[in-house]
Backbone as CSV, one residue per row, in Angstrom:
resi,resn,N_x,N_y,N_z,CA_x,CA_y,CA_z,C_x,C_y,C_z
1,MET,108.908,7.107,-17.282,109.494,8.294,-16.675,110.338,9.033,-17.713
2,LEU,110.072,10.332,-17.862,110.782,11.147,-18.846,111.584,12.240,-18.159
3,PHE,112.669,12.638,-18.833,113.580,13.619,-18.274,113.865,14.708,-19.308
4,PRO,113.887,15.973,-18.880,114.235,17.040,-19.825,115.725,17.011,-20.136
5,ALA,116.067,17.093,-21.402,117.459,17.061,-21.841,117.657,18.095,-22.943
6,VAL,118.901,18.256,-23.364,119.239,19.256,-24.374,119.812,18.561,-25.599
7,LYS,119.305,18.954,-26.755,119.823,18.435,-28.030,119.718,19.552,-29.056
8,GLU,120.814,19.782,-29.751,120.849,20.807,-30.801,120.412,22.178,-30.279
9,GLY,120.780,22.461,-29.029,120.520,23.770,-28.448,119.142,23.956,-27.863
10,LYS,118.253,22.957,-28.024,116.901,23.066,-27.495,116.599,21.900,-26.558
11,TYR,115.519,22.045,-25.804,115.144,21.017,-24.851,114.251,19.963,-25.503
12,CYS,114.494,18.725,-25.082,113.723,17.571,-25.527,113.448,16.724,-24.293
13,PHE,112.909,15.530,-24.476,112.699,14.600,-23.362,113.213,13.221,-23.730
14,ILE,113.879,12.602,-22.753,114.448,11.271,-22.938,113.905,10.346,-21.852
15,ASN,114.105,9.027,-22.048,113.761,8.079,-20.995,115.020,7.681,-20.221
16,GLN,114.866,6.725,-19.275,115.985,6.337,-18.416,117.114,5.657,-19.172
17,GLU,116.821,5.143,-20.356,117.865,4.493,-21.171,118.576,5.481,-22.085
18,GLY,118.112,6.725,-22.088,118.719,7.724,-22.955,118.126,7.768,-24.343
19,ASP,116.967,7.144,-24.539,116.292,7.203,-25.836,115.522,8.514,-25.969
20,LEU,115.581,9.109,-27.131,114.848,10.345,-27.391,113.370,10.018,-27.563
21,ILE,112.515,10.633,-26.723,111.075,10.366,-26.751,110.309,11.549,-27.332
22,ILE,110.629,12.749,-26.902,109.995,13.960,-27.429,111.089,14.811,-28.067
23,PRO,111.009,15.090,-29.360,112.096,15.783,-30.070,112.385,17.173,-29.512
24,PRO,113.567,17.701,-29.801,113.957,19.019,-29.298,113.197,20.148,-29.999
25,ARG,112.393,20.874,-29.220,111.665,22.006,-29.786,111.279,23.043,-28.748
26,PHE,111.849,22.916,-27.537,111.476,23.826,-26.462,112.664,24.683,-26.032
27,GLY,112.366,25.902,-25.594,113.421,26.772,-25.077,113.901,26.355,-23.714
28,TRP,113.019,25.792,-22.926,113.329,25.281,-21.593,112.292,24.237,-21.251
29,ALA,112.620,23.307,-20.346,111.671,22.262,-19.964,111.953,21.797,-18.551
30,SER,110.894,21.394,-17.852,111.005,20.901,-16.486,110.759,19.397,-16.458
31,TYR,110.896,18.829,-15.278,110.470,17.451,-15.065,108.939,17.391,-15.060
32,PHE,108.415,16.188,-15.262,106.969,16.005,-15.197,106.506,15.982,-13.749
33,ASN,105.363,16.592,-13.525,104.745,16.583,-12.215,103.233,16.501,-12.423
34,GLU,102.587,15.530,-11.781,101.166,15.250,-12.043,100.911,15.086,-13.545
35,ASP,101.844,14.384,-14.187,101.731,13.983,-15.600,101.858,15.138,-16.592
36,LEU,102.253,16.301,-16.130,102.452,17.440,-17.024,103.818,18.058,-16.759
37,ALA,104.431,18.591,-17.818,105.729,19.252,-17.702,105.623,20.678,-18.213
38,ARG,106.306,21.574,-17.534,106.385,22.958,-18.006,107.408,23.054,-19.134
39,VAL,107.077,23.787,-20.165,108.008,24.040,-21.266,107.816,25.480,-21.725
40,THR,108.803,25.981,-22.451,108.661,27.313,-23.032,108.824,27.260,-24.541
41,GLN,108.065,28.115,-25.197,108.245,28.426,-26.615,108.122,29.939,-26.748
42,ASP,109.106,30.515,-27.447,109.149,31.979,-27.581,109.077,32.645,-26.214
43,ARG,109.761,32.038,-25.236,109.897,32.554,-23.872,108.596,32.580,-23.077
44,LEU,107.582,31.892,-23.539,106.324,31.789,-22.808,106.131,30.355,-22.321
45,PHE,105.565,30.218,-21.110,105.368,28.917,-20.494,104.038,28.303,-20.870
46,GLY,104.078,26.988,-21.115,102.879,26.172,-21.256,103.148,24.815,-20.639
47,TYR,102.231,23.884,-20.834,102.350,22.544,-20.239,102.068,21.496,-21.297
48,ILE,102.891,20.447,-21.308,102.699,19.342,-22.248,102.448,18.042,-21.491
49,ASN,101.872,17.065,-22.189,101.731,15.723,-21.632,102.897,14.851,-22.088
50,ALA,102.868,13.585,-21.695,103.990,12.686,-21.991,104.117,12.361,-23.472
51,SER,103.125,12.718,-24.287,103.218,12.550,-25.737,103.817,13.771,-26.413
52,GLY,104.091,14.797,-25.627,104.654,16.026,-26.189,103.614,16.991,-26.706
53,GLN,102.356,16.699,-26.477,101.286,17.577,-26.939,100.986,18.646,-25.888
54,PHE,100.702,19.857,-26.361,100.360,20.929,-25.440,98.967,20.690,-24.863
55,VAL,98.899,20.640,-23.549,97.630,20.578,-22.833,97.195,21.992,-22.457
56,VAL,98.191,22.806,-22.117,97.968,24.231,-21.858,98.930,24.989,-22.766
57,ALA,98.399,25.788,-23.665,99.227,26.498,-24.653,100.185,27.461,-23.974
58,PRO,101.365,27.693,-24.570,102.340,28.606,-23.979,101.886,30.061,-24.080
59,ARG,101.472,30.611,-22.941,100.997,31.995,-22.932,101.321,32.724,-21.628
60,PHE,102.103,32.100,-20.746,102.367,32.688,-19.442,103.821,33.163,-19.338
61,GLU,104.001,34.257,-18.594,105.340,34.807,-18.384,106.172,33.899,-17.472
62,ARG,105.546,33.339,-16.449,106.201,32.401,-15.543,105.189,31.328,-15.183
63,ALA,105.674,30.194,-14.703,104.785,29.111,-14.317,105.516,28.165,-13.386
64,ARG,104.742,27.505,-12.524,105.298,26.504,-11.633,104.539,25.192,-11.827
65,ASP,104.980,24.161,-11.110,104.421,22.824,-11.305,102.972,22.729,-10.843
66,PHE,102.280,21.715,-11.376,100.954,21.370,-10.876,101.079,20.632,-9.551
67,SER,100.149,20.928,-8.663,100.023,20.244,-7.385,98.580,20.364,-6.945
68,ASP,97.990,19.261,-6.512,96.560,19.242,-6.180,95.711,19.718,-7.360
69,GLY,96.179,19.454,-8.576,95.422,19.800,-9.777,95.475,21.250,-10.181
70,LEU,96.289,22.048,-9.508,96.392,23.484,-9.797,97.856,23.871,-9.973
71,ALA,98.090,24.909,-10.790,99.449,25.402,-11.008,99.455,26.921,-10.949
72,PRO,100.423,27.521,-10.249,100.551,28.982,-10.249,101.184,29.470,-11.547
73,VAL,100.600,30.507,-12.129,101.113,31.084,-13.376,101.072,32.601,-13.284
74,MET,101.988,33.228,-14.018,102.034,34.689,-14.085,101.692,35.131,-15.499
75,GLY,100.754,36.054,-15.617,100.371,36.599,-16.906,101.109,37.877,-17.228
76,PRO,100.749,38.540,-18.309,101.444,39.763,-18.732,101.286,40.921,-17.751
77,GLN,100.299,40.850,-16.847,100.130,41.905,-15.839,101.084,41.736,-14.665
78,GLN,101.939,40.700,-14.713,102.951,40.451,-13.697,102.351,40.099,-12.329
79,VAL,101.182,39.495,-12.320,100.603,38.967,-11.089,100.312,37.482,-11.286
80,TRP,100.299,36.761,-10.159,100.134,35.324,-10.187,98.700,34.914,-9.881
81,GLY,98.245,33.871,-10.551,96.992,33.211,-10.255,97.190,31.716,-10.424
82,TYR,96.085,30.957,-10.418,96.175,29.503,-10.513,95.265,28.990,-11.623
83,ILE,95.810,28.070,-12.425,95.028,27.430,-13.484,94.772,25.971,-13.133
84,ASN,93.722,25.405,-13.752,93.504,23.966,-13.639,94.173,23.263,-14.818
85,ARG,93.998,21.976,-14.915,94.693,21.182,-15.931,94.197,21.474,-17.344
86,GLN,93.069,22.159,-17.462,92.582,22.571,-18.778,93.083,23.960,-19.167
87,GLY,93.811,24.601,-18.266,94.343,25.932,-18.542,93.407,27.057,-18.154
88,ASP,92.294,26.735,-17.499,91.353,27.769,-17.060,91.863,28.427,-15.785
89,MET,91.765,29.758,-15.702,92.164,30.476,-14.502,91.062,30.309,-13.454
90,VAL,91.328,29.496,-12.438,90.313,29.191,-11.424,90.513,30.002,-10.144
91,ILE,91.736,30.487,-9.923,91.998,31.438,-8.836,92.625,32.659,-9.490
92,ARG,91.878,33.724,-9.539,92.242,34.890,-10.340,93.598,35.471,-9.935
93,GLY,94.315,35.978,-10.937,95.630,36.553,-10.720,95.572,37.824,-9.892
94,SER,96.043,37.732,-8.650,96.033,38.901,-7.780,97.202,38.904,-6.809
95,TYR,98.186,38.012,-7.051,99.281,37.860,-6.097,100.611,38.283,-6.721
96,ILE,101.432,38.933,-5.921,102.793,39.262,-6.353,103.663,38.010,-6.321
97,PHE,103.317,37.100,-5.426,104.010,35.812,-5.342,102.979,34.722,-5.093
98,ALA,103.156,33.555,-5.705,102.287,32.405,-5.470,103.099,31.127,-5.624
99,ASP,103.023,30.262,-4.615,103.761,29.002,-4.621,102.815,27.856,-4.982
100,VAL,103.375,26.662,-5.157,102.565,25.481,-5.422,101.854,25.039,-4.150
101,PHE,100.795,24.236,-4.309,100.080,23.716,-3.155,100.852,22.560,-2.525
102,SER,100.806,22.518,-1.207,101.398,21.432,-0.449,100.491,21.148,0.744
103,GLU,100.034,19.919,0.844,99.092,19.525,1.905,97.853,20.414,1.898
104,GLY,97.415,20.785,0.685,96.169,21.508,0.522,96.243,23.015,0.661
105,LEU,97.427,23.551,0.941,97.588,25.002,1.106,98.751,25.494,0.257
106,ALA,98.665,26.759,-0.175,99.732,27.376,-0.961,100.090,28.719,-0.351
107,CYS,101.367,28.997,-0.292,101.851,30.286,0.219,101.695,31.342,-0.869
108,VAL,101.120,32.495,-0.502,100.931,33.595,-1.451,101.262,34.912,-0.772
109,SER,101.511,35.916,-1.599,101.715,37.274,-1.103,100.950,38.237,-1.994
110,PRO,99.924,38.906,-1.450,99.161,39.858,-2.265,99.947,41.114,-2.627
111,PHE,100.909,41.499,-1.773,101.599,42.767,-1.984,103.116,42.623,-2.104
112,GLY,103.624,41.401,-1.957,105.046,41.173,-2.130,105.872,41.412,-0.895
113,LYS,105.233,41.624,0.251,105.978,41.877,1.487,105.664,40.837,2.558
114,GLU,104.377,40.582,2.788,103.991,39.585,3.773,103.355,38.388,3.072
115,TYR,103.475,37.204,3.738,103.039,35.960,3.134,102.000,35.267,4.002
116,GLY,100.995,34.711,3.337,99.960,33.923,3.985,99.683,32.680,3.174
117,PHE,98.520,32.022,3.422,98.212,30.775,2.740,96.760,30.764,2.273
118,ILE,96.553,30.225,1.075,95.208,30.013,0.551,94.954,28.517,0.420
119,ASN,93.655,28.160,0.367,93.299,26.777,0.071,93.004,26.634,-1.418
120,THR,92.641,25.437,-1.843,92.457,25.196,-3.274,91.218,25.884,-3.838
121,ALA,90.375,26.424,-2.959,89.231,27.228,-3.413,89.602,28.701,-3.553
122,GLY,90.853,29.035,-3.217,91.299,30.418,-3.324,91.003,31.257,-2.099
123,GLU,90.528,30.617,-1.023,90.200,31.348,0.203,91.460,31.563,1.038
124,MET,91.645,32.804,1.547,92.786,33.107,2.395,92.511,32.553,3.787
125,VAL,93.141,31.418,4.102,92.887,30.759,5.380,93.900,31.160,6.447
126,ILE,95.055,31.630,6.037,96.049,32.188,6.966,96.464,33.532,6.392
127,HIS,96.117,34.592,7.077,96.304,35.931,6.536,97.790,36.268,6.382
128,PRO,98.118,37.087,5.395,99.524,37.403,5.105,100.137,38.352,6.134
129,ILE,100.786,37.764,7.129,101.446,38.547,8.178,102.911,38.159,8.349
130,PHE,103.377,37.144,7.585,104.709,36.615,7.817,105.723,37.196,6.831
131,ASP,106.944,37.388,7.321,108.023,37.903,6.472,108.566,36.821,5.554
132,VAL,108.536,35.571,6.010,108.999,34.411,5.239,108.081,33.246,5.591
133,ALA,107.813,32.374,4.641,107.012,31.175,4.911,107.457,30.047,4.002
134,THR,107.279,28.806,4.463,107.620,27.632,3.669,106.357,26.867,3.313
135,ARG,106.515,25.877,2.482,105.420,24.954,2.219,105.147,24.112,3.465
136,PHE,103.901,23.681,3.603,103.557,22.791,4.704,104.185,21.418,4.476
137,SER,104.715,20.866,5.551,105.317,19.542,5.538,105.058,18.901,6.889
138,MET,104.483,17.705,6.890,104.134,17.009,8.123,103.198,17.848,8.988
139,GLY,102.304,18.606,8.320,101.305,19.384,9.038,101.786,20.687,9.619
140,LEU,103.021,21.076,9.310,103.596,22.298,9.862,104.306,23.091,8.773
141,ALA,104.289,24.408,8.910,105.024,25.279,7.998,105.912,26.204,8.815
142,ALA,107.161,26.312,8.424,108.062,27.256,9.079,107.735,28.670,8.600
143,VAL,107.682,29.602,9.552,107.374,30.987,9.230,108.315,31.898,10.006
144,GLU,108.470,33.110,9.494,109.267,34.129,10.173,108.425,35.380,10.357
145,HIS,108.470,35.932,11.574,107.722,37.154,11.881,108.552,37.995,12.840
146,LYS,108.827,39.228,12.414,109.609,40.168,13.219,110.953,39.569,13.651
147,GLY,111.586,38.871,12.709,112.936,38.371,12.942,113.034,37.060,13.687
148,LYS,111.912,36.454,14.072,111.921,35.175,14.773,111.137,34.132,13.981
149,CYS,111.586,32.885,14.073,110.981,31.801,13.300,110.333,30.773,14.207
150,GLY,109.222,30.213,13.733,108.534,29.135,14.415,107.729,28.346,13.415
151,TYR,106.738,27.612,13.882,105.954,26.734,13.012,104.465,26.892,13.302
152,ILE,103.678,26.920,12.227,102.237,27.032,12.341,101.554,25.792,11.779
153,THR,100.314,25.597,12.209,99.468,24.545,11.663,98.554,25.165,10.607
154,PRO,97.816,24.348,9.848,96.870,24.901,8.864,95.756,25.735,9.490
155,THR,95.544,25.604,10.807,94.521,26.407,11.472,95.123,27.596,12.213
156,MET,96.375,27.943,11.873,97.051,29.125,12.394,97.386,29.007,13.886
157,GLU,97.526,27.794,14.372,98.020,27.599,15.728,99.552,27.557,15.698
158,PHE,100.170,27.881,16.837,101.624,27.893,16.950,102.077,26.811,17.925
159,PRO,102.107,25.547,17.496,102.583,24.507,18.412,104.070,24.664,18.727
160,ILE,104.799,25.318,17.829,106.225,25.597,18.055,106.396,27.108,17.916
161,LYS,106.649,27.768,19.021,106.602,29.231,19.088,107.708,29.890,18.267
162,LEU,107.525,31.192,18.060,108.499,31.999,17.324,109.675,32.357,18.232
163,TRP,110.650,31.461,18.296,111.814,31.789,19.112,113.143,31.380,18.477
164,PHE,113.096,30.924,17.231,114.329,30.538,16.554,114.834,31.679,15.660
165,GLU,116.132,31.701,15.429,116.737,32.695,14.538,116.495,32.340,13.073
166,ASP,116.373,31.063,12.774,116.086,30.587,11.420,115.500,29.189,11.550
167,ALA,114.820,28.730,10.530,114.180,27.418,10.598,113.932,26.894,9.196
168,LYS,114.024,25.570,9.054,113.766,24.906,7.785,112.545,23.989,7.915
169,PRO,111.969,23.586,6.804,110.798,22.695,6.862,111.143,21.340,7.473
170,PHE,110.115,20.659,7.966,110.293,19.317,8.494,110.543,18.331,7.360
171,SER,111.436,17.402,7.622,111.751,16.329,6.689,112.150,15.114,7.503
172,GLU,111.498,13.992,7.251,111.778,12.757,7.969,111.629,12.932,9.477
173,GLY,110.676,13.758,9.880,110.349,13.915,11.293,111.136,14.951,12.046
174,LEU,112.139,15.549,11.404,112.967,16.551,12.079,113.090,17.801,11.215
175,ALA,113.362,18.934,11.875,113.586,20.194,11.167,114.820,20.874,11.730
176,ALA,115.620,21.431,10.840,116.804,22.174,11.260,116.391,23.561,11.732
177,VAL,116.907,23.976,12.899,116.611,25.291,13.466,117.910,25.915,13.979
178,LYS,117.903,27.232,14.049,119.086,27.973,14.485,118.787,28.706,15.778
179,MET,119.664,28.527,16.768,119.560,29.210,18.056,120.935,29.668,18.491
180,GLU,121.025,30.940,18.868,122.286,31.513,19.358,123.439,31.218,18.404
181,GLY,123.141,31.356,17.101,124.177,31.242,16.083,124.543,29.837,15.676
182,LYS,123.927,28.815,16.255,124.226,27.423,15.936,122.956,26.701,15.485
183,TRP,123.141,25.660,14.649,122.027,24.885,14.119,121.918,23.535,14.803
184,GLY,120.666,23.156,15.103,120.350,21.831,15.601,119.072,21.350,14.946
185,PHE,118.418,20.346,15.545,117.198,19.787,14.964,116.151,19.578,16.051
186,ILE,114.895,19.876,15.688,113.770,19.633,16.580,112.844,18.591,15.965
187,ASP,112.006,17.972,16.837,110.978,17.080,16.335,109.673,17.847,16.181
188,THR,108.616,17.170,15.752,107.357,17.856,15.455,106.649,18.364,16.711
189,ALA,107.098,17.928,17.889,106.561,18.465,19.145,107.333,19.694,19.599
190,GLY,108.374,20.048,18.856,109.187,21.199,19.227,110.317,20.874,20.178
191,GLU,110.481,19.583,20.504,111.558,19.168,21.398,112.876,19.102,20.633
192,MET,113.954,19.495,21.320,115.263,19.481,20.671,115.755,18.045,20.538
193,ALA,115.880,17.558,19.315,116.348,16.199,19.051,117.869,16.152,18.929
194,ILE,118.449,17.183,18.339,119.905,17.322,18.247,120.233,18.740,18.689
195,GLU,121.003,18.871,19.733,121.322,20.185,20.282,122.033,21.056,19.241
196,PRO,121.815,22.369,19.293,122.490,23.269,18.345,124.006,23.243,18.531
197,GLU,124.694,22.666,17.568,126.151,22.543,17.653,126.832,22.742,16.302
198,PHE,126.034,22.981,15.248,126.590,23.064,13.906,126.582,24.498,13.401
199,THR,127.571,24.829,12.580,127.624,26.152,11.965,126.490,26.330,10.974
200,PHE,126.121,25.258,10.288,124.971,25.266,9.384,124.465,23.840,9.271
201,ALA,123.211,23.692,8.840,122.630,22.360,8.688,121.596,22.374,7.575
202,LYS,121.485,21.247,6.878,120.470,21.063,5.852,119.472,20.008,6.315
203,SER,118.379,19.864,5.583,117.318,18.940,5.973,117.741,17.490,5.787
204,PHE,117.066,16.599,6.533,117.349,15.174,6.425,116.829,14.626,5.101
205,CYS,117.649,13.795,4.473,117.292,13.069,3.250,117.892,11.677,3.363
206,GLY,117.059,10.652,3.328,117.576,9.300,3.408,118.276,8.979,4.701
207,GLY,117.846,9.621,5.802,118.437,9.354,7.107,119.705,10.120,7.401
208,TYR,120.162,10.933,6.482,121.372,11.732,6.636,121.028,13.217,6.488
209,ALA,121.723,14.063,7.259,121.588,15.512,7.104,122.975,16.134,6.994
210,GLY,123.147,17.003,6.018,124.406,17.709,5.873,124.572,18.753,6.965
211,VAL,125.769,18.785,7.579,126.063,19.745,8.646,127.479,20.284,8.468
212,VAL,127.696,21.494,9.002,129.013,22.126,8.934,129.659,22.116,10.313
213,ILE,130.880,21.580,10.371,131.709,21.603,11.572,133.084,22.100,11.168
214,ASP,133.553,23.161,11.840,134.871,23.736,11.543,135.028,24.075,10.061
215,GLY,133.965,24.592,9.476,134.037,25.089,8.104,133.911,24.055,7.010
216,LYS,133.690,22.793,7.369,133.568,21.730,6.377,132.236,21.000,6.542
217,TRP,131.728,20.504,5.413,130.466,19.772,5.415,130.702,18.279,5.598
218,GLY,129.867,17.691,6.457,129.797,16.247,6.610,128.343,15.869,6.795
219,PHE,128.088,14.664,7.351,126.718,14.200,7.531,126.521,13.623,8.922
220,THR,125.344,13.930,9.504,124.948,13.363,10.784,123.702,12.506,10.611
221,ASP,123.446,11.620,11.581,122.167,10.932,11.615,121.263,11.628,12.623
222,ARG,120.062,11.113,12.835,119.084,11.775,13.694,119.439,11.677,15.182
223,TYR,120.496,10.921,15.517,120.931,10.792,16.899,122.240,11.537,17.163
224,SER,122.600,12.424,16.229,123.798,13.257,16.344,125.100,12.475,16.188
225,ASN,125.018,11.295,15.577,126.234,10.562,15.238,126.755,11.051,13.889
226,ILE,128.016,11.409,13.816,128.613,11.844,12.554,128.878,10.608,11.699
227,LEU,128.143,10.500,10.602,128.241,9.333,9.731,129.325,9.491,8.678
228,ILE,129.500,10.707,8.190,130.564,11.010,7.225,131.289,12.243,7.741
229,GLU,132.558,12.125,7.980,133.343,13.193,8.598,133.318,14.462,7.750
230,PRO,133.259,15.621,8.394,133.284,16.893,7.654,134.579,17.038,6.864
231,GLN,134.422,17.203,5.534,135.600,17.283,4.663,135.306,17.989,3.340
232,PHE,134.044,18.377,3.123,133.628,18.877,1.816,133.342,20.378,1.858
233,GLU,133.449,21.010,0.682,133.112,22.428,0.564,131.610,22.659,0.622
234,ASN,130.855,21.685,0.128,129.397,21.753,0.163,128.861,20.350,-0.113
235,VAL,127.617,20.111,0.263,126.984,18.828,-0.018,125.526,19.059,-0.366
236,ASP,124.940,18.076,-1.021,123.504,18.034,-1.257,122.943,16.851,-0.474
237,GLY,121.621,16.709,-0.449,121.021,15.606,0.271,121.162,14.288,-0.471
238,PHE,121.053,13.181,0.279,121.109,11.869,-0.340,119.812,11.579,-1.082
239,SER,119.957,11.004,-2.247,118.825,10.574,-3.066,119.252,9.330,-3.821
240,GLU,118.494,8.261,-3.652,118.793,6.985,-4.296,120.204,6.505,-3.945
241,GLY,120.594,6.762,-2.696,121.860,6.249,-2.182,123.084,7.074,-2.486
242,LEU,122.923,8.187,-3.203,124.054,9.037,-3.556,123.766,10.478,-3.159
243,ALA,124.842,11.200,-2.826,124.720,12.623,-2.505,125.786,13.405,-3.259
244,GLY,125.401,14.557,-3.760,126.371,15.425,-4.401,127.305,16.052,-3.376
245,PHE,128.558,16.218,-3.755,129.520,16.910,-2.890,130.401,17.811,-3.750
246,GLU,130.899,18.886,-3.135,131.738,19.851,-3.838,133.157,19.808,-3.292
247,GLU,134.100,19.777,-4.217,135.515,19.769,-3.874,136.267,20.562,-4.931
248,ASN,136.999,21.565,-4.501,137.704,22.450,-5.427,136.763,23.042,-6.467
249,ARG,135.568,23.404,-5.988,134.545,24.072,-6.793,134.006,23.194,-7.917
250,LYS,134.181,21.884,-7.785,133.604,20.928,-8.721,132.768,19.919,-7.938
251,TRP,131.736,19.384,-8.615,130.801,18.484,-7.956,130.929,17.057,-8.447
252,GLY,130.781,16.117,-7.498,130.699,14.703,-7.788,129.690,14.070,-6.856
253,TYR,129.764,12.738,-6.693,128.804,12.030,-5.843,129.528,11.071,-4.916
254,ILE,129.000,10.966,-3.672,129.509,10.000,-2.710,128.400,9.020,-2.341
255,SER,128.810,7.865,-1.791,127.869,6.884,-1.262,127.625,7.179,0.212
256,LYS,126.723,6.402,0.836,126.427,6.609,2.259,127.568,6.189,3.172
257,SER,128.526,5.486,2.635,129.727,5.160,3.405,130.773,6.266,3.299
258,GLY,130.491,7.292,2.490,131.411,8.411,2.343,132.427,8.234,1.244
259,ASN,132.342,7.116,0.511,133.285,6.869,-0.584,132.855,7.618,-1.838
260,THR,133.843,8.123,-2.567,133.561,8.799,-3.833,133.164,7.770,-4.878
261,VAL,131.965,7.942,-5.413,131.461,7.040,-6.448,131.669,7.651,-7.828
262,ILE,131.461,8.955,-7.923,131.645,9.680,-9.180,132.503,10.892,-8.881
263,GLU,133.630,10.992,-9.531,134.618,12.025,-9.241,134.041,13.430,-9.454
264,PRO,134.518,14.405,-8.682,134.031,15.788,-8.823,134.635,16.475,-10.047
265,ILE,133.886,16.434,-11.144,134.356,17.046,-12.391,133.312,17.987,-12.983
266,TYR,132.177,18.157,-12.290,131.063,18.908,-12.856,130.894,20.262,-12.152
267,THR,130.370,21.224,-12.877,130.045,22.513,-12.259,128.735,22.441,-11.488
268,ALA,127.896,21.448,-11.777,126.672,21.196,-11.025,126.334,19.719,-11.141
269,ALA,125.825,19.149,-10.055,125.417,17.745,-10.040,124.162,17.653,-9.184
270,LEU,123.015,17.498,-9.818,121.740,17.509,-9.113,121.416,16.134,-8.544
271,PRO,120.509,16.062,-7.561,120.185,14.774,-6.940,119.691,13.742,-7.950
272,PHE,120.056,12.475,-7.706,119.588,11.398,-8.567,118.081,11.248,-8.454
273,TYR,117.470,10.954,-9.597,116.023,10.829,-9.678,115.711,9.852,-10.798
274,GLY,115.000,8.777,-10.461,114.673,7.782,-11.476,115.878,7.039,-12.006
275,GLY,116.929,6.938,-11.192,118.109,6.187,-11.587,119.150,6.962,-12.362
276,VAL,118.911,8.253,-12.602,119.878,9.062,-13.347,120.123,10.385,-12.610
277,GLY,121.295,10.953,-12.851,121.658,12.228,-12.266,121.895,13.262,-13.350
278,ARG,121.359,14.448,-13.158,121.550,15.522,-14.124,122.806,16.296,-13.754
279,VAL,123.725,16.430,-14.692,125.005,17.084,-14.430,125.263,18.165,-15.481
280,SER,126.129,19.095,-15.103,126.438,20.208,-16.000,127.923,20.517,-15.959
281,LYS,128.422,20.969,-17.091,129.740,21.583,-17.197,129.532,22.892,-17.931
282,ASP,129.638,23.990,-17.166,129.351,25.312,-17.709,127.922,25.329,-18.264
283,ASN,127.745,25.599,-19.554,126.393,25.675,-20.106,125.989,24.393,-20.829
284,ARG,126.701,23.303,-20.553,126.388,22.016,-21.177,125.755,21.089,-20.139
285,HIS,124.673,20.440,-20.521,123.902,19.625,-19.594,123.738,18.213,-20.130
286,GLY,123.772,17.230,-19.222,123.585,15.843,-19.622,123.133,15.004,-18.446
287,TYR,123.098,13.676,-18.634,122.676,12.746,-17.595,123.671,11.602,-17.491
288,ILE,123.887,11.152,-16.250,124.741,10.001,-15.995,123.957,8.965,-15.192
289,ASP,124.417,7.702,-15.247,123.837,6.686,-14.373,124.618,6.659,-13.069
290,ASN,124.261,5.752,-12.164,124.898,5.763,-10.842,126.314,5.209,-10.830
291,LYS,126.825,4.854,-11.999,128.238,4.478,-12.129,129.057,5.618,-12.752
292,GLY,128.369,6.656,-13.190,129.057,7.781,-13.802,129.108,7.749,-15.306
293,TRP,128.477,6.717,-15.922,128.453,6.627,-17.381,127.350,7.533,-17.927
294,TYR,127.665,8.186,-19.039,126.666,9.061,-19.657,125.563,8.238,-20.310
295,ILE,124.309,8.567,-19.972,123.196,8.043,-20.763,122.747,9.113,-21.770
296,TRP,123.184,10.360,-21.511,122.920,11.458,-22.446,124.099,12.413,-22.365
297,GLU,124.829,12.531,-23.457,126.046,13.336,-23.469,125.739,14.807,-23.192
298,LEU,126.738,15.489,-22.646,126.602,16.913,-22.369,126.326,17.681,-23.656
299,SER,125.297,18.526,-23.609,124.915,19.328,-24.775,124.687,20.760,-24.336
300,GLU,125.007,21.688,-25.205,124.921,23.102,-24.858,123.546,23.656,-25.177
301,VAL,123.054,24.517,-24.258,121.783,25.199,-24.469,122.020,26.437,-25.317
302,ASN,121.184,26.643,-26.311,121.248,27.849,-27.127,120.854,29.043,-26.267
303,VAL,121.755,30.024,-26.118,121.498,31.154,-25.224,120.272,31.950,-25.661
304,GLU,119.899,31.863,-26.917,118.710,32.584,-27.372,117.442,32.034,-26.731
305,HIS,117.513,30.799,-26.235,116.315,30.167,-25.681,116.309,30.200,-24.159
306,ARG,117.374,30.697,-23.547,117.421,30.708,-22.101,116.514,31.797,-21.557
307,ILE,115.941,31.529,-20.387,115.011,32.468,-19.776,115.420,32.710,-18.335
308,PRO,114.991,33.828,-17.739,115.227,34.001,-16.303,114.517,32.899,-15.531
309,THR,115.140,32.409,-14.465,114.559,31.296,-13.733,114.315,31.656,-12.282
310,ASP,113.335,30.984,-11.680,113.044,31.130,-10.265,114.028,30.321,-9.447
311,TRP,113.975,30.513,-8.107,114.776,29.705,-7.197,114.380,28.246,-7.274
312,GLU,113.196,27.932,-7.738,112.707,26.557,-7.703,112.565,25.925,-9.077
313,ILE,113.148,26.554,-10.118,112.708,26.214,-11.452,113.101,24.805,-11.890
314,VAL,114.147,24.223,-11.299,114.528,22.866,-11.697,113.924,21.834,-10.770
315,TYR,114.091,22.021,-9.508,113.640,21.009,-8.565,112.610,21.492,-7.592
316,GLY,112.112,22.427,-7.176,111.083,22.720,-6.199,111.281,22.073,-4.866
317,HIS,112.531,21.928,-4.408,112.735,21.336,-3.088,112.057,22.178,-2.016
318,ASN,111.706,21.547,-0.919,110.955,22.221,0.142,111.909,22.900,1.131
319,TRP,112.680,23.872,0.658,113.596,24.597,1.528,112.904,25.835,2.085
320,LEU,113.545,26.477,3.068,113.049,27.763,3.566,113.601,28.847,2.668
321,TRP,112.735,29.425,1.842,113.163,30.391,0.859,113.121,31.790,1.426
322,LYS,114.132,32.568,1.160,114.081,33.998,1.378,113.541,34.575,0.085
323,TYR,112.226,34.749,0.019,111.585,35.092,-1.225,112.112,36.410,-1.785
324,ASP,112.214,36.478,-3.098,112.557,37.720,-3.763,111.488,38.749,-3.461
325,LYS,111.923,39.897,-3.008,110.973,40.957,-2.665,110.813,41.906,-3.843
């Protein structure tokens, strides 16, 4: 398992022990997905393998991860298409927006206003009529149409009608939905599992979901039991037993018992993955283990190599995105 890190102002790749595996030579780099990682050289995106060799040469303006053997890329004409692992354009660039595939379908927008879904053959199987759409999860995708949100199946059925004010993708069998200004959770049958009682709610991760009560974030379980009392400015989902939390505009990590494991000293603290957590202080990035010890010291990114980033450029979490129009 390799992780993108910063050394001497450029991106490199390290392992879980903090050993340098691929030397620093990239302007930006992502995590590996389907054995390939996105990297930039001269502000253009390409893909490398775990040996650091280019599998797809850097020639794209933007790019997203591979999924189902395909990756969305943007060329100089500012439209998105899909390439295969050899870098061949197999779904021609004709979209203003194109997401990664999930459960065999990808959200696309031909004109940048309405969103639909294509299959891996490039066929439009759900026509672009939605104002907002998410990736499919557990056979359902949250969509918004004319100000109301619901869920569709891959065959364009509406098992959960458009009657919510907002909705998030399903995770661990439940989805956060908003009704009459409050957030609760439904199951995949559309039944209310947790009544709307929260000011805001995030998706379930590791059996816990972040919720807001009286202006503070805490955590609930799927039975509406408050597991960690609301006390934080913000929280992230649990991953590998730890969750990021914000206090006085700094981030640290707590355990599932609510105890602080790593003090809030960072400007950003991303979810743990592969036993390490990616943390930042201003423009310096590094990695810590689950005790808070650095396996890779904070290093500054050379601003000459920084590029504009998408909402999903680091992690691609399955949130309900308000897509850039």
